[in-house]
C-alpha positions in Angstrom: 111.3 151.7 -195.8 114.7 150.2 -196.7 114.3 147.3 -194.4 111.2 146.6 -196.3 112.9 146.9 -199.5 115.6 144.3 -198.1 113.1 142.3 -197.4 111.2 141.6 -200.3 115.1 142.0 -202.1 116.2 138.8 -200.4 112.8 137.2 -200.3 112.8 137.2 -203.8 116.2 136.3 -204.5 115.7 133.2 -202.0 112.4 132.0 -203.8 114.2 132.1 -207.1 117.1 129.9 -205.9 114.4 127.2 -204.0 112.8 127.3 -207.8 115.5 126.5 -209.3 116.7 123.5 -206.5 113.3 122.5 -207.2 113.4 122.2 -211.0 116.9 121.0 -210.4 115.4 117.8 -208.2 112.4 117.5 -211.0 114.6 117.0 -213.6 116.9 114.4 -211.9 113.8 112.7 -211.2 112.4 112.6 -214.0 116.3 111.1 -215.4 116.1 108.2 -213.0 112.2 107.3 -213.8 112.8 107.2 -218.0 116.2 105.6 -217.3 115.6 102.8 -214.4 112.0 102.6 -215.3 112.2 103.0 -218.9 109.3 105.5 -218.6 107.9 108.2 -221.5 108.8 112.0 -220.3 105.1 112.6 -219.2 104.9 109.8 -217.0 108.4 110.4 -215.8 107.5 113.9 -214.7 104.2 112.8 -213.0 106.2 109.8 -210.9 108.6 112.8 -209.9 106.3 115.8 -209.3 104.2 113.3 -207.0 107.5 112.1 -204.9 108.7 115.8 -204.9 104.9 116.9 -203.2 105.0 114.0 -201.2 102.2 112.1 -202.9 104.1 108.7 -203.8 105.0 107.4 -206.8 102.1 106.5 -209.6 103.9 103.5 -211.5 105.8 100.8 -209.9 109.1 100.6 -211.3 110.0 96.8 -213.2 113.8 96.5 -211.9 115.7 96.7 -208.4 117.5 99.4 -209.3 114.5 100.9 -209.8 113.1 100.3 -206.6 116.6 101.5 -204.8 116.7 105.4 -207.0 113.0 105.6 -206.1 113.5 105.4 -202.4 117.1 107.2 -202.3 115.2 109.5 -204.5 111.4 109.9 -202.1 114.2 110.5 -199.1 116.5 112.9 -201.4 113.0 114.8 -201.8 111.4 114.9 -198.1 114.9 116.3 -197.2 114.6 119.3 -200.2 111.6 120.3 -199.1 112.6 121.2 -195.7 115.5 123.0 -196.6 114.1 124.8 -199.7 111.2 125.8 -196.9 113.5 126.7 -194.7 115.2 128.6 -197.1 112.5 130.2 -199.0 111.8 131.5 -195.5 114.7 132.7 -194.0 114.2 136.3 -194.8 111.3 136.2 -192.7 112.4 135.0 -190.0 115.7 137.1 -190.0 113.2 140.2 -190.2 111.0 138.8 -187.3 114.6 138.4 -185.3 116.1 141.6 -186.1 112.7 143.7 -184.6 114.5 142.3 -181.5 117.5 143.4 -181.6 118.9 145.7 -178.8 120.9 149.2 -179.9 124.0 149.1 -178.9 123.2 152.2 -176.2 120.3 150.1 -174.8 123.0 147.2 -174.2 125.3 149.6 -172.8 122.6 150.5 -170.2 122.1 146.8 -169.7 126.0 146.3 -168.1 
């Protein structure tokens, strides 16, 4: 029972950190689209959310600096997706791997 409680606590904690990372990335994307693209907050949100979800941008960036921002933001978003999924699922994988753990007595029998 204690293991399950720890699993739930760690999963909740990791999920909150993952949501915070996504919110931060969304805020950075919105700021970049607003600054480089001259888009309002709603359009900036939509473009940043589309990039973060892997769908691609909605609007064309009017400047070369905006296009460079958009490219880097897309790359970072792709890596962030992998990191967030791994971080969010880490407690579950740890819990599964613990089920294969040998107790000290079992290890002594092997030697």
